C-alpha positions as CSV (number, residue, x, y, z in Angstrom):
1,M,-21.3,0.0,-0.3
2,I,-18.3,1.3,-2.1
3,K,-18.2,4.8,-0.4
4,D,-17.7,3.0,3.4
5,L,-15.0,0.2,1.3
6,I,-13.2,3.6,0.4
7,K,-13.4,5.6,3.9
8,Q,-12.3,1.8,5.3
9,N,-9.6,1.9,3.0
10,R,-6.9,4.0,5.0
11,S,-3.0,3.7,5.1
12,Y,-2.6,1.3,8.1
13,R,1.1,1.1,9.3
14,R,0.4,-1.0,12.3
15,F,-0.6,-4.7,11.8
16,H,-1.2,-7.9,13.7
17,Q,2.0,-9.5,12.6
18,K,1.1,-13.0,13.6
19,E,-2.1,-13.1,11.4
20,R,-0.7,-14.3,8.1
21,I,-2.2,-14.0,4.9
22,K,-2.5,-16.7,2.6
23,R,-1.0,-16.6,-0.7
24,K,-4.3,-17.7,-2.6
25,L,-5.8,-14.2,-0.7
26,L,-3.1,-12.2,-2.3
27,M,-3.9,-13.6,-5.4
28,D,-7.5,-13.1,-5.2
29,W,-6.6,-9.5,-4.8
30,I,-4.1,-9.5,-7.8
31,E,-7.3,-10.6,-9.7
32,L,-9.4,-7.5,-8.9
33,A,-6.0,-5.3,-10.4
34,R,-6.0,-7.8,-13.2
35,F,-9.9,-6.8,-14.3
36,S,-9.1,-2.9,-13.5
37,A,-8.7,-0.4,-16.5
38,S,-5.4,-0.4,-18.2
39,G,-3.9,2.8,-20.1
40,R,-4.2,1.6,-23.8
41,N,-4.7,-2.0,-22.2
42,A,-1.2,-2.6,-22.6
43,Q,-1.4,-4.6,-19.3
44,S,2.2,-3.8,-18.1
45,L,2.0,-4.2,-14.6
46,K,3.6,-7.3,-12.5
47,Y,3.4,-8.4,-9.0
48,V,5.6,-10.3,-6.6
49,L,3.7,-11.8,-3.8
50,V,5.7,-12.0,-0.5
51,A,3.9,-13.9,2.3
52,D,6.8,-16.0,3.5
53,E,7.4,-15.0,7.2
54,E,11.4,-14.8,6.5
55,L,11.3,-13.1,3.3
56,C,8.9,-10.4,4.7
57,S,11.5,-9.5,7.5
58,N,14.0,-9.2,4.6
59,V,11.6,-6.7,2.9
60,F,11.0,-4.6,5.7
61,P,14.1,-2.8,6.6
62,L,14.1,-1.6,2.6
63,L,11.1,0.6,3.2
64,S,10.2,3.8,5.1
65,W,7.2,4.2,6.9
66,A,6.0,7.9,7.9
67,G,7.8,11.2,6.9
68,F,5.4,13.4,8.9
69,I,5.7,11.3,12.2
70,K,9.5,12.2,13.1
71,D,9.8,10.0,16.0
72,W,8.4,6.9,14.7
73,G,10.6,4.3,12.9
74,G,7.8,2.3,11.5
75,P,6.1,-0.4,12.8
76,K,8.0,-2.5,15.9
77,E,8.2,-6.2,15.8
78,G,5.1,-7.7,16.2
79,E,3.3,-4.8,14.1
80,Q,4.7,-5.5,11.0
81,P,3.3,-6.4,7.8
82,A,2.2,-10.3,7.3
83,A,2.8,-9.8,3.6
84,Y,3.7,-7.3,0.7
85,I,2.7,-7.1,-2.9
86,I,5.3,-5.8,-5.0
87,M,4.4,-3.8,-8.1
88,L,6.3,-4.0,-11.2
89,H,6.2,-2.6,-14.5
90,D,7.2,-4.8,-17.3
91,T,9.5,-2.6,-19.5
92,G,9.4,-5.3,-22.3
93,I,6.0,-4.6,-22.8
94,S,5.5,-0.7,-22.6
95,N,7.6,2.1,-21.6
96,N,4.8,3.8,-20.0
97,Y,2.3,2.4,-17.4
98,Y,0.3,5.6,-17.2
99,C,-1.8,5.5,-14.3
100,D,-2.3,2.1,-14.2
101,D,-0.4,1.7,-10.5
102,G,-2.9,3.9,-8.9
103,I,-6.2,2.2,-10.2
104,A,-4.4,-1.4,-9.6
105,A,-3.1,-0.6,-6.0
106,Q,-6.8,0.6,-5.4
107,S,-8.2,-2.3,-6.2
108,I,-6.0,-4.3,-4.5
109,L,-6.5,-2.3,-1.2
110,L,-10.0,-2.3,-1.6
111,G,-10.4,-6.0,-1.8
112,A,-8.0,-6.2,1.4
113,V,-10.5,-4.3,2.8
114,E,-13.3,-5.9,2.1
115,A,-11.8,-9.2,3.6
116,G,-11.0,-7.4,6.8
117,Y,-7.4,-6.8,6.1
118,G,-5.7,-3.2,5.1
119,G,-2.6,-1.8,3.7
120,F,-0.2,0.7,2.5
121,I,1.4,1.6,-0.3
122,L,5.0,2.7,0.2
123,A,7.1,4.5,-2.7
124,S,10.0,5.1,-0.4
125,V,11.8,2.1,-1.2
126,Q,15.3,0.9,-1.4
127,R,15.1,-0.4,-4.8
128,T,18.4,-1.3,-5.8
129,A,18.6,-3.4,-2.5
130,L,15.1,-5.0,-3.2
131,R,15.7,-5.8,-6.8
132,E,18.9,-8.0,-5.4
133,L,16.7,-9.4,-2.8
134,L,14.3,-10.6,-5.2
135,D,16.7,-11.4,-8.2
136,L,14.4,-9.4,-10.6
137,D,15.6,-8.9,-13.9
138,E,16.3,-5.7,-14.9
139,R,13.2,-5.1,-17.4
140,Y,11.2,-5.0,-14.2
141,E,11.1,-1.6,-13.0
142,I,10.1,-1.4,-9.1
143,I,7.3,0.9,-9.0
144,Q,5.7,0.6,-4.9
145,V,5.5,-2.0,-2.6
146,I,1.8,-2.5,-0.9
147,A,2.4,-3.6,2.8
148,L,-0.7,-5.9,3.9
149,G,-2.2,-7.2,7.0
150,K,-4.8,-7.5,9.9
151,P,-4.7,-3.6,10.9
152,A,-3.4,-3.2,14.9
153,E,-4.4,0.6,14.7
154,K,-7.3,3.1,14.3
155,V,-6.9,5.6,11.5
156,V,-9.6,8.3,11.6
157,L,-10.6,11.1,8.9
158,E,-11.0,14.4,9.7
159,E,-11.6,17.8,8.2
160,M,-8.4,19.7,7.5
161,K,-7.9,23.2,9.2
162,D,-5.8,25.9,8.0
163,A,-4.5,23.8,5.3
164,D,-2.4,21.9,6.9
165,Y,-2.5,18.2,5.3
166,K,-0.1,16.6,8.0
167,Y,-1.4,13.4,9.4
168,W,-0.4,12.9,12.9
169,R,-0.8,10.6,16.1
170,D,-2.8,11.5,19.2
171,E,-1.6,10.4,22.7
172,E,-3.6,7.1,22.3
173,G,-1.9,6.3,18.9
174,V,-5.0,7.0,16.7
175,H,-3.9,8.2,13.2
176,H,-5.5,11.1,12.2
177,V,-5.7,12.2,8.2
178,P,-6.7,15.3,7.6
179,K,-8.7,15.7,4.4
180,R,-9.7,19.0,2.5
181,P,-13.5,19.6,2.7
182,L,-15.7,19.0,-0.6
183,D,-16.1,22.9,-1.2
184,E,-12.5,23.6,-1.2
185,I,-11.6,20.9,-3.8
186,I,-14.5,21.5,-6.6
187,L,-13.8,24.6,-8.3
188,F,-16.9,24.9,-10.3
């Protein structure tokens, strides 16, 4: 059921790094994004698939992981992503990608969750260094990076208290994500 997939689709930041993801599976998830809606149907999103272990280790230091968890520098060795999907905007097709990135990312991540994986969307990216690493043509604007793997952490949803939206980890390492109550987000 779609509600269950959406609730399971959390921002996972720790993975079973040794459990690699096959390129074919990544391509299946991109296929879901390809079938998704696109503003004006321009379809200007492009993707770089990174599943090679060495390239993954070169992408990893170019990303920032958890702004609200100040004493955590990101996943340690053994907990890093098994793959990345780097989402690009092809400026040769369109000047604007509207909300296509969010729709595509959600489709990719729902496909990952359905297959027993999880992911995390990273917008805090060292774009210049990543562009150089991948030798990307200037026509491709780096939008975001989706980190993927078998989750190695538990993430739970909870009701937001006192308008505090900051996620946090408890002493057992469980990641808590506060969500506003439904009656607070529906105005009328």
